[in-house]
C-alpha positions in Angstrom: -3.6 -4.1 -32.2 -1.5 -6.5 -30.2 -1.5 -6.7 -26.4 2.0 -5.1 -26.4 0.6 -2.2 -28.4 -2.2 -1.7 -25.9 0.2 -1.8 -23.0 2.5 0.7 -24.7 -0.3 3.1 -25.5 -1.8 2.8 -22.0 1.6 3.6 -20.4 2.0 6.6 -22.7 -1.5 7.9 -22.0 -0.8 7.7 -18.2 2.5 9.6 -18.6 0.9 12.2 -20.8 -2.0 12.7 -18.4 -0.2 12.8 -15.1 3.1 14.5 -16.0 1.6 18.0 -16.4 -0.5 17.9 -13.2 1.9 16.6 -10.6 4.3 19.3 -9.6 7.9 18.0 -9.3 9.0 20.9 -7.1 6.8 19.8 -4.2 6.9 16.9 -1.9 4.4 14.2 -2.6 2.3 11.7 -0.6 0.7 8.5 -1.9 -2.3 7.6 0.2 -4.3 4.4 0.2 -1.9 1.5 0.3 -4.2 -1.6 0.0 -4.1 -3.4 3.3 -6.0 -6.3 1.8 -5.6 -9.6 0.0 -6.9 -8.1 -3.3 -3.9 -8.6 -5.6 -5.5 -6.2 -8.2 -5.2 -3.3 -5.7 -1.6 -4.2 -5.1 -0.9 -4.3 -8.8 -2.5 -0.8 -9.1 -0.3 0.4 -6.3 2.9 -1.0 -7.9 1.9 0.6 -11.2 1.3 4.0 -9.6 4.7 3.8 -7.9 6.4 2.8 -11.2 4.7 5.7 -13.0 5.8 8.2 -10.4 9.3 6.9 -10.5 9.4 7.2 -14.3 8.1 10.8 -14.0 10.8 11.6 -11.5 8.4 12.2 -8.6 9.7 11.1 -5.3 7.1 10.0 -2.7 7.9 11.3 0.7 4.9 9.8 2.6 2.9 6.7 2.0 0.1 5.2 4.1 -2.9 2.9 4.2 -6.2 3.6 5.9 -4.9 1.9 9.0 -1.5 3.7 9.1 -2.6 7.3 8.2 -1.3 9.9 10.6 -2.2 13.5 9.8 0.7 15.1 11.7 3.3 12.7 10.1 2.0 13.4 6.6 1.9 17.2 7.2 5.5 17.1 8.5 6.7 15.2 5.5 4.8 17.0 2.7 4.0 20.5 3.9 2.2 22.2 1.0 3.0 19.2 -1.3 0.7 17.2 -3.5 -1.4 14.3 -2.3 -2.0 11.4 -4.6 -4.7 8.9 -3.8 -4.8 5.2 -4.8 -6.8 4.4 -7.8 -9.1 1.4 -8.2 -12.6 0.3 -7.8 -13.2 1.5 -4.2 -14.5 5.1 -4.7 -17.8 5.1 -2.9 -19.6 3.3 -0.1 -19.0 -0.3 -1.1 -15.5 -0.1 0.6 -16.1 2.5 3.3 -12.7 2.2 5.0 -10.9 3.3 1.8 -13.4 6.0 1.0 -13.5 7.4 4.5 -9.7 7.8 4.3 -10.1 9.9 1.1 -12.7 12.1 2.8 -10.6 12.5 5.9 -7.5 13.5 3.9 -9.6 16.1 1.9 -10.7 17.6 5.2 -7.3 17.4 6.9 -5.5 19.0 4.0 -7.8 21.8 2.5 -4.8 23.7 1.0 -2.9 20.9 -0.7 -3.3 19.8 -4.3 -5.1 16.4 -4.4 -5.0 14.0 -7.4 -7.1 10.8 -7.4 -5.7 8.1 -9.7 -8.3 6.5 -12.0 -11.4 5.4 -10.1 -14.4 3.3 -10.6 -17.4 4.8 -8.7 -20.1 2.9 -6.8 -22.6 4.4 -4.3 -25.4 2.5 -2.8 -26.5 5.1 -0.3 -27.6 8.6 -1.4 -26.6 10.3 1.9 -23.1 9.0 1.6 -23.0 10.2 -2.0 -24.1 13.7 -1.0 -21.6 13.7 1.9 -18.8 12.9 -0.6 -20.1 15.6 -3.0 -19.8 18.2 -0.2 -16.3 17.2 0.7 -15.2 17.4 -3.0 -17.0 20.8 -3.4 -15.3 22.1 -0.3 -11.8 21.4 -1.5 -10.4 23.9 -4.1 -7.8 21.8 -5.8 -9.0 18.2 -6.5 -8.3 16.4 -9.8 -10.2 13.2 -10.5 -9.5 10.6 -13.1 -12.1 8.0 -14.1 -11.6 4.4 -15.1 -14.6 4.3 -17.4 -17.3 6.3 -19.1 -19.7 5.3 -16.3 -17.3 6.7 -13.6 -16.8 9.8 -15.7 -20.6 10.4 -15.8 -20.9 9.8 -12.1 -18.2 12.3 -11.3 -19.8 14.9 -13.7 -23.4 14.3 -12.5 -22.9 14.2 -8.8 -19.6 16.0 -8.2 -19.6 18.7 -10.8 -16.3 17.5 -12.2 -15.8 15.9 -15.6 -12.5 14.0 -15.3 -10.4 12.5 -18.0 -11.0 8.9 -18.6 -7.9 6.7 -18.2 -8.9 3.2 -19.1 -8.4 0.7 -22.0 -11.6 1.8 -23.6 -10.1 5.2 -24.4 -7.1 3.9 -26.3 
C-alpha cells in the first residue's frame, strides 16, 4: 500500500464514520481550537474543518479554551451539535483542554456532542472518575478513539466503546 492509498483510505473512513452522525439540519459548534504552539494540534483542527466542509456541515461557532463563552455558543447553535477537537489531550495531562470538554458537557446537557478521535491519558484516578461522571451524565455523547488503547480506556472507564479512527484500522 502506498502513502497515497493510506491517505485516501483514511479520508474515506473519516467521511464514512462522521457523515451519518453529524446532523446537517442543525447548527454546529467546533470546540477546542488549539491556542498553543503544537503544530500537530493545528493540523488536526484544519483537517476537521476540511472534513466538515466536505460533508457540507457549516460551523456557526468556534472557540478555544480561552475564548469559550457559554451564552455566545448557546445563541449561535441552539439545539445544534457540538463537535470537540480531537487529538492527544483527553485526560489530565492537558487539564485546560480537558476542563473545557467537561464544562461544555455540563453547560449543554441537551445537545448532541461528538468528540473527534482522541488519545486518552489519565494520571489521577479522581480526575478519571470525575470525567466518567460527566460522560455518564450526558445522554448524547459519541466518542471516537485514535487507537486500540484509547478504545479500551473509553470502554473500561466510561462504558462506551467507540469506533477506532486511526491508521492501524485501515
